[in-house]
N, C-alpha and C positions, 0 to 999 in steps of 0.2 A: 464675360457674364457674369453677375452678380447673382449667387443662391444665398437664400436664408438659411440659417442653420439648420441641420435636421434635429436639433432638441426641440426646433419650435412646431406648435402642434398643428396639424392640417386646417383647423377652424379659423386658428390664429394667423397662418400663412393666407387665407382666402380674405379676411378683413384687412391685412396689411396689404395684398395685392388691389383690394378695391380702394383703398385710401390714395396708393400710388397712383392709380388711375385717375381719380377724381382730382387730385391735386395737378397733374400733367395736363389732363383736361379742361379745369378751370384755366390753365396757364394758356394754353391753346386758345380759347375763347377769348380770353382777353387780349391776345396777341393779334388775332384776326380781327374782332369787333371793337377795339378801341381806337381813339386817334391820339394821337403824339403828345396834345394839349390835356389831357384826363390823367388825372393821378387816380389811381387805385391801389387801394391799401387791402391787403388781405393777410390773414393771421396767421395761415399755414401756407406759404406757398411751395415753390418745388424744392429748396432748401431743408425744407421742413420733412421731404421724405426720407431724407437720411436719417432720422429718427424713427421712422417705421422699419426699415431696413437694419437699421447695424445697433441699434440700441435695446436689449433685451437681458434679463437677469442671468439667464441661463448660460450665456457665452458673450464673451468680449467682441467687442468690435475688431474687424478684418480690416486692416490698415490698407492690404493690397486692391480690396475691393472697393475701400473709401475712397481711394485714388482714382480707380474707373470711376467710380459715381460722380465724383467732382469734373472729371474731363468729359463726361456725357450729360450731364442734368442742364436741361437749359436755366440759365440764370436769369433773373429778374435785373431791370435797370438799377434797382437800388433794393438791396435787404438790409432790416435793420436787425441788430443782433442784440437783445435786452441780455445783459448777463446777470448775474445774482448770485450771493454766496451759495457755495453748496449744502451748508447748514440749513440756510432758510427753504432752499428746494425739497429737501429732505422732510423738513417739518410739515411744509406744504402738502408733498404727498403723501406723508402718513395721515393729514388729517381728511385727505380728500379719498385716497385711494387712488387706483389707478388699474385698467383692467388688464394692462400686461404684465402685473405683478401679483402673479397667484395668491403668494402667502404673504399680505402685508406685514413686515417686520423692519426693525431697523436695518439689520442687516441688508436684506433682500431689497429695501428702498434706496440705502445708501450705496450698493453695487451700482442699482440703475442709473441714478444719479450721476454718479462718477463718470459711468458709460456716456451718458448723454452729453455732460460737459466735454468730454474728451472729444467726442465724434463731432462737436460743434467748433471745438478750439482748434481741431484739425482741418476743418472742412474750410473755415475761412482763412488759411494758409495760402491754398491754391490759387494761382497767378489767377486765373479766369474768375475764380469769387472774391476775392480780396479787393479787388478794384472796385466793386459794386458794393461794399459792406460799410456802414456806419454803425458804430459799435456806441452803447450806452452801457457804461459799464455801473458798477454796485455802487458807486458815488454818484451816478447820474451825472459823470461826465462824457462827454460826447466826444468821439474820435472818428478818425478811418486808419486803415491801415497801411494806406497809400495817400501821399501827397499829391491828389489827382483834381486839378482846379482845371482839367478840361471836362470834366464829368458835369454837366449842370444838372443833371437830373441828381447826382449825388451830393452836390452843393446845395438844392432846395431844400432835400430831404434834412439835409444836416442844420440847414437853417429853421427849419418848422422845429426840428426836434429842440434846438437851442431856445427857440421863442418859448415852446411848451414846457419846458423843466425850469424857466426862471418864477419864481415866486415863492 
């Protein structure tokens, strides 16, 4: 079982639970109502649930819970991981704010971003996830973690991304 840290306020836990259920519900609806020929893009899919569960200013991600999460979460056919330099993510978060960072300050935002980046870097290493991930790195280079020539969805996504980043 994965439990949210005790330092997280009840109101925030309820909001996190709502987001988790929403993302899982969207995944299930897509699985049950879409056809194999359809391409469906989601901004925040099932893997993004890790951000809600494990990325908090007040406590570092629990790696054992993250491993449990990676084993249990339904993985999409393809996940596109857009990487960005931490400094840019910190700058953007400072400018926009974030409702889960109560006191917006450089140290708080930096801690939050470092936890977010480390969480996703760890998730994409799990075997059930890495086979379905296309990474667009900070230099807009596109690659996969596995040389998976048998995954037509992964090859299609990679091709579309390569076409979109030219120019």
